[in-house]
N, C-alpha and C positions, 0 to 999 in steps of 0.2 A: 477552677476556671469559672468566672462569673457567667451569668446567663447571656449578657451582652457580648462577651468575648467568645462564648460558645457559639452564639448565633453568627458572629462575624466569621469564625472558623468554618462553620458549615457553609456559609455563603461563598467564602473563598474556595472551599473544596468543590462546591457545585460549579463555580466558574472554571476552575482548573479542569474538572472532568468534562465540561462542555467544550473547552478549547481542545482538549485531548481528542474527544470524539470528532470534533470538526476537522482537526488535522488528519485523523485517520480516514475520515470520509473523503477528504480531498485526495488522499493517497489512493483510495479505491478508484476514484475518478481518473487519476493519472494512470494507474495500472490498467484500467479498462481501456483507456486510449492506446496504451502500448499494445494490448491484446489486439485491438482493431487494426493497428498498423501492421502487426505481425501477420494477421490474417491477409491483409492486402499484399504484403510482401510474398506470402506463399502463393496467392492467386497469380500474382505477376510472374513468379518463377515458373509455375506450372503452365502458364500461357506463353512462356518464353518472351515476355514483354520487357525488354531490357530497360526502356525508358520508365515504365511504371515501377519496375524493381528498384531502379536508382532513386526514384522519387520516394518510394516507401522506405528505403534504407536511410535517406537523408531525414525523413520525418521521424524514423525510429531513433536516430541519433539525437535529434532535437528533443524528442519526448523523454529520452533517458537523461539528458542534461537537466530537464525540468524536474525529474524525479530526484536527481542528485542535489539540485539547488534547494529543494523543499525538505531534504532530509534533516538539516539542522533545526529548522522550525518545528518539524514533526517531533523530533527527538526531545526538544526543549519542552514541548507541550506534554508529551508522555512522561517525562521526568518530573515535571511540576505536579501532574496528577498522581504519580507514584508517591512523591513526597507527602502529599495530602492524605494518601491512603496508608502511609507507613511502610511502603515497599522501598527497600534500599536500591541504590543504583547497581549494585552487584547482582541483583536478581531481577533486572528490568526486562520482563517478558509480558506480553499481553495477557497470557494465562494467569500471571501473578496479579495483575490489575483486576482481572475478572474475579479472582478468588477473594480480593479485599474490598471490592466495590459494593456499595449498597444498591438496592433496587431504586429506581428503574435503570440505573447506570449499568449494573451487571448485565441485564438483558440486552441493552444497547451494545455493550462491548462484545458480548457473545455473538450478536448479529454481525458486527463489524469484523470480528475475527473470522467468522464463517465466510463472509464475502471476500475478504482479503485472500484467505487460503484458496478459495475457489478460483478467483481470477488469476492468481499467481500460478496455481497448478495447471490451469488450462494453457496459460501462456508458455509455461515451461514445456509442456507436451507438444505444443504447436512449434516452438522454436526447434525442438529435437526433430520433429517431423520435417520441417522446412530444411533443416541441415542435412538430414538423410537424403531428401529429394535432390538437393543441390550437389551433394557428394556423388550420388548415383549418376546424376546427369553429367557431372564432370568426368566420370570414369568412362561413360559411353560416348562422349563427344570426340 
């Protein structure tokens, strides 16, 4: 590979990593919004505010539709970055990108992975708690 083609390859890899990170950052923002809506849904349920609960439920459905619509774009950006790093589609996990990414991308991807796991974990626990509250309330009503 000539110096010019090597430089072009590095530039393309940098661009694909930037698109990948931007897509994952956007996913963090969407997931954070989902978390906030779930919090509002739980507050409304605990206050027995049916109108606020219905509003939060509609917003949650809208937010989840946004997550699903963005999935193809995010996946394409991640796959492009993976190709640039030599990671095959059969092994497409963020941890594999991290293992193959040069610095400073590795550090950025580690931070993104940590934030994604955190927000998704909190949301998961909150949804379980909201569900338990609603089930318990339905049994005593």
